[in-house]
C-alpha positions as CSV (number, residue, x, y, z in Angstrom):
1,M,19.3,-10.1,-11.9
2,T,21.3,-8.7,-9.0
3,A,24.5,-8.8,-8.5
4,V,25.7,-10.4,-5.6
5,G,26.5,-7.8,-2.5
6,E,24.6,-5.4,-4.6
7,P,22.1,-3.2,-2.0
8,R,18.2,-3.0,-3.5
9,L,15.4,-1.4,-3.0
10,L,12.4,-4.2,-1.6
11,A,8.9,-3.8,-1.3
12,V,6.3,-5.9,-0.2
13,S,1.9,-5.5,0.6
14,D,-0.5,-7.3,2.0
15,L,1.0,-9.5,4.5
16,H,-2.2,-10.0,6.8
17,V,0.3,-11.7,9.6
18,R,-4.0,-12.6,11.4
19,H,-3.2,-16.0,9.2
20,A,-0.6,-18.1,11.1
21,E,1.0,-19.1,7.7
22,N,1.5,-15.6,6.7
23,A,3.1,-14.3,10.1
24,D,5.6,-17.3,9.3
25,I,6.5,-16.2,5.9
26,A,6.4,-12.3,7.5
27,A,8.9,-13.4,10.3
28,G,10.9,-15.2,7.3
29,L,11.6,-11.9,5.5
30,H,15.5,-11.0,5.6
31,P,17.7,-8.7,3.3
32,G,20.1,-10.1,1.1
33,H,22.5,-7.6,1.6
34,P,22.8,-4.8,4.6
35,G,21.9,-2.3,2.6
36,D,18.5,-3.2,1.7
37,W,15.8,-1.0,2.8
38,L,11.8,-2.3,2.6
39,I,9.3,-0.4,1.6
40,V,6.3,-2.7,3.1
41,A,3.0,-1.0,1.3
42,G,0.1,-1.1,3.7
43,D,-2.6,-4.1,4.8
44,V,0.0,-5.5,7.4
45,D,-2.6,-6.7,10.7
46,E,-6.2,-5.0,11.3
47,R,-4.9,-4.5,15.3
48,I,-2.2,-1.2,15.5
49,E,0.1,-3.2,18.4
50,S,0.1,-6.2,15.6
51,V,1.5,-3.6,12.6
52,V,3.4,-2.0,14.6
53,A,5.0,-5.6,16.3
54,T,5.6,-7.1,12.6
55,L,7.1,-3.9,11.5
56,A,9.3,-3.4,14.5
57,V,11.2,-6.6,14.1
58,L,11.8,-6.2,9.7
59,R,13.3,-2.4,10.8
60,E,16.3,-4.6,13.4
61,R,16.5,-6.9,9.8
62,F,16.6,-3.7,7.0
63,A,19.0,-0.9,6.6
64,Q,15.1,1.0,6.2
65,V,11.7,0.1,6.0
66,L,9.0,2.3,4.8
67,W,4.9,2.3,5.5
68,T,2.4,3.3,3.9
69,P,-1.2,2.5,5.3
70,G,-3.7,0.3,4.0
71,N,-7.4,-0.3,4.7
72,H,-7.0,-2.8,7.2
73,E,-4.8,-0.8,9.0
74,L,-7.3,1.3,9.8
75,W,-10.5,-0.4,10.3
76,T,-11.8,-0.4,13.2
77,R,-13.4,-3.3,15.2
78,A,-13.5,-2.8,18.6
79,K,-16.8,-0.7,19.8
80,N,-17.0,-1.9,23.4
81,A,-15.8,-1.1,26.6
82,R,-13.5,-4.2,27.3
83,A,-12.2,-3.7,24.1
84,D,-8.5,-2.0,24.0
85,A,-9.2,1.6,23.7
86,V,-6.1,1.9,21.8
87,E,-8.1,-0.5,19.0
88,Q,-11.3,2.1,19.5
89,L,-9.3,4.5,17.1
90,A,-10.8,5.2,14.0
91,G,-10.6,7.4,11.3
92,V,-7.3,10.3,11.3
93,A,-6.7,9.5,15.0
94,R,-5.9,5.8,14.1
95,Y,-3.7,6.9,11.8
96,D,-2.0,9.1,13.8
97,E,-1.8,6.3,16.5
98,L,-0.2,4.2,13.9
99,V,2.3,7.0,12.7
100,R,4.0,7.4,16.3
101,R,4.4,4.0,17.2
102,C,6.1,3.8,14.1
103,R,8.5,6.4,14.3
104,D,9.1,5.1,17.8
105,V,10.5,1.6,16.6
106,G,12.1,4.2,13.4
107,V,10.3,3.0,10.6
108,L,9.1,5.8,8.1
109,T,5.4,6.9,7.3
110,P,3.8,9.1,4.5
111,E,4.2,12.0,7.4
112,D,8.1,11.9,7.6
113,A,10.8,13.5,5.4
114,W,10.5,11.0,2.4
115,P,14.3,9.8,2.1
116,V,16.3,9.6,-1.6
117,W,17.4,6.1,-2.2
118,D,21.2,6.5,-3.2
119,G,21.8,2.6,-4.3
120,P,21.7,0.7,-7.9
121,G,18.4,2.2,-10.1
122,G,19.1,5.5,-7.9
123,P,19.3,8.9,-7.0
124,A,15.2,8.4,-6.7
125,V,13.0,10.0,-3.6
126,V,11.1,7.3,-2.2
127,A,7.7,8.5,-1.5
128,S,5.3,6.9,0.8
129,L,1.9,8.3,0.5
130,F,-1.2,8.3,2.1
131,V,-4.1,8.7,-0.6
132,P,-7.6,6.7,-0.3
133,Y,-10.4,6.1,-2.8
134,D,-12.8,8.1,-3.7
135,Y,-15.5,5.9,-5.2
136,S,-14.5,7.4,-8.9
137,F,-13.2,4.1,-10.4
138,L,-16.8,3.7,-11.9
139,P,-18.0,0.4,-13.1
140,A,-19.0,0.2,-16.3
141,G,-22.2,2.0,-17.4
142,T,-22.2,4.0,-13.9
143,T,-20.7,8.2,-14.5
144,T,-21.5,8.7,-11.0
145,S,-20.3,7.5,-8.2
146,E,-23.5,7.3,-6.8
147,E,-24.5,5.0,-9.5
148,G,-21.3,3.3,-9.2
149,L,-22.0,2.4,-5.9
150,A,-25.4,1.5,-6.4
151,A,-24.3,-0.8,-8.6
152,A,-21.9,-2.6,-6.7
153,Y,-24.4,-3.1,-3.9
154,A,-27.0,-4.4,-6.5
155,A,-24.7,-6.8,-7.6
156,G,-23.4,-7.9,-3.9
157,V,-20.2,-6.4,-4.3
158,V,-19.2,-4.4,-1.2
159,C,-16.1,-3.8,0.2
160,T,-15.8,-4.4,4.3
161,D,-14.4,-0.3,4.7
162,E,-18.3,0.7,4.1
163,Y,-18.5,-1.3,7.6
164,L,-15.2,-0.8,9.1
165,L,-13.2,2.0,7.7
166,H,-14.3,5.1,9.9
167,P,-13.2,8.8,8.2
168,A,-14.1,10.9,11.2
169,P,-13.2,13.5,11.4
170,Y,-14.1,13.6,7.5
171,A,-17.9,13.3,7.1
172,T,-17.6,10.7,3.9
173,R,-13.9,8.6,2.7
174,A,-14.3,10.3,-0.6
175,E,-13.5,13.5,1.6
176,W,-10.7,12.1,3.4
177,S,-9.4,10.8,0.2
178,A,-9.5,14.3,-1.0
179,A,-7.8,16.3,1.5
180,R,-5.3,13.9,0.9
181,V,-4.9,14.4,-2.2
182,V,-4.1,18.4,-1.5
183,S,-1.9,17.6,0.5
184,T,0.3,15.2,-0.6
185,A,0.6,16.8,-4.2
186,A,1.9,19.9,-2.7
187,R,4.4,18.0,-1.0
188,L,5.2,16.3,-4.3
189,D,5.1,19.6,-6.0
190,A,8.1,20.8,-3.3
191,L,10.9,17.9,-4.7
192,D,13.9,18.9,-6.5
193,P,12.8,18.6,-10.4
194,D,15.4,17.5,-11.0
195,L,15.1,14.0,-9.1
196,P,13.3,11.1,-10.1
197,T,10.8,9.3,-7.5
198,V,9.3,6.3,-6.3
199,L,5.6,6.9,-5.9
200,V,4.5,4.4,-2.8
201,N,1.0,3.9,-2.1
202,H,-1.7,1.2,-0.8
203,W,-4.0,1.4,-3.5
204,P,-3.3,2.4,-7.6
205,L,-2.6,5.3,-8.6
206,V,-4.0,4.4,-12.1
207,R,-7.2,2.7,-12.9
208,E,-5.1,0.3,-15.4
209,P,-4.5,-2.4,-12.8
210,C,-7.9,-3.1,-11.6
211,D,-9.3,-4.0,-15.1
212,V,-8.7,-7.3,-14.4
213,L,-10.7,-7.4,-11.5
214,W,-12.8,-10.6,-11.0
215,Y,-15.4,-8.3,-9.7
216,P,-14.8,-5.1,-11.8
217,E,-17.5,-3.2,-9.6
218,F,-14.7,-3.6,-6.2
219,A,-12.6,-1.0,-8.2
220,L,-14.6,1.3,-6.7
221,W,-12.3,0.8,-3.5
222,C,-9.4,1.2,-5.4
223,G,-8.2,4.8,-6.2
224,T,-9.1,7.7,-7.1
225,T,-8.8,9.3,-10.5
226,A,-7.0,12.9,-9.2
227,T,-3.7,11.0,-9.2
228,A,-4.4,9.5,-12.4
229,D,-1.6,11.8,-14.2
230,W,0.5,11.3,-10.9
231,H,3.1,9.1,-12.5
232,R,4.2,11.4,-15.3
233,R,3.9,14.7,-13.5
234,Y,6.0,13.6,-10.3
235,R,9.0,11.8,-12.5
236,A,8.5,8.4,-11.2
237,R,10.8,5.4,-12.3
238,V,8.1,3.3,-10.5
239,V,5.0,3.0,-9.3
240,V,5.0,0.6,-5.9
241,H,1.3,-0.9,-5.1
242,G,-1.0,-3.2,-3.3
243,H,-4.3,-4.1,-2.4
244,L,-5.8,-5.9,-5.4
245,H,-3.9,-9.0,-4.1
246,I,-2.7,-9.3,-7.8
247,P,0.8,-9.3,-7.8
248,R,2.2,-8.3,-11.5
249,T,3.4,-5.3,-12.9
250,V,1.7,-3.5,-15.2
251,T,3.4,-0.3,-17.8
252,V,1.4,2.4,-18.1
253,D,3.0,5.8,-19.6
254,G,6.6,3.4,-20.2
255,V,6.0,3.5,-16.0
256,P,5.7,0.0,-14.0
257,F,3.2,0.4,-11.6
258,V,4.2,-2.8,-9.3
259,E,1.9,-4.6,-7.0
260,V,3.7,-6.5,-4.6
261,S,0.9,-8.4,-1.7
262,L,1.3,-12.0,-0.4
263,G,-2.3,-12.0,-0.3
264,Y,-4.0,-14.7,1.9
265,P,-3.6,-17.8,2.4
266,R,-5.5,-18.9,-0.2
267,E,-4.7,-16.5,-2.8
268,W,-0.7,-17.1,-2.2
269,R,-1.5,-20.9,-2.9
270,R,-3.0,-20.1,-6.5
271,H,-0.2,-17.9,-7.3
272,S,2.5,-20.7,-6.2
273,E,0.7,-23.3,-8.7
274,R,1.1,-20.5,-11.5
275,V,4.8,-20.2,-10.8
276,G,5.3,-23.9,-10.2
277,G,6.9,-22.5,-6.9
278,H,6.4,-21.8,-3.2
279,F,4.7,-17.7,-4.6
280,P,5.9,-16.5,-0.7
281,D,9.6,-17.4,-1.8
282,L,9.1,-14.4,-4.5
283,L,9.2,-12.2,-2.5
284,P,9.3,-8.9,-1.3
285,R,9.9,-7.5,-5.1
286,T,13.2,-5.9,-6.3
287,V,11.6,-2.3,-7.2
288,L,15.2,-0.9,-8.0
289,P,17.6,-1.5,-9.5
290,A,14.8,-2.5,-12.4
291,S,15.3,-5.8,-13.4
């Protein structure tokens, strides 16, 4: 257990503050030490204004806040003349606007220099990544993304991203993901080889956390095989992700992959029954020092 007075690297994801109960939980997140850092691994909300407002409040409390986008931040729902022009932004333009606004409130993004955590469990580079999915986490019995998607549609398992997450100016979400893999790997390759890392991404970087999905076809929207060796290649001490709404730790090659989501109210109530307490009280999760 972390000693009293010791700063920690903390993490949470999938706050989904459009739900009033979740907004109350997000409003109740506070550091236990003035030196605590907070990772927010995506899916704060679907509205840019709400995402930034939530992060701004957290930044006032924590010594550092690092954010990476999830799929919900990148959804574009508003497509009519009466809607706020900012909320009609899509694709890369929407992501760039989120980055700009996060910087305005002092929140670090995947486009900023990655800081080094020098507290307990460090030093380690905390690398906030934005690497989406490319449909390469295939369902059993399929061998191509096209076959996988056909199987998912046939099973009635289709992520809302197919309708709301637009990849412009890329032709497809897979192309956007491929570009992010290349640019992100180049940055990781340039890191000090003597420093370990904490890798942070909304989507899992390996397939293993998806093995317990209730609907296995949903894995198509959960990551890319292009990052399968990054935890080894980039000296990860721990990998942080969200997206699955299945908070747990999976160890791969000796590296803990920590899913830090809150999830929807119906989900965290179910988690509360499992842990025998109020599940949101367990958040944010301590990433470093390791327990």
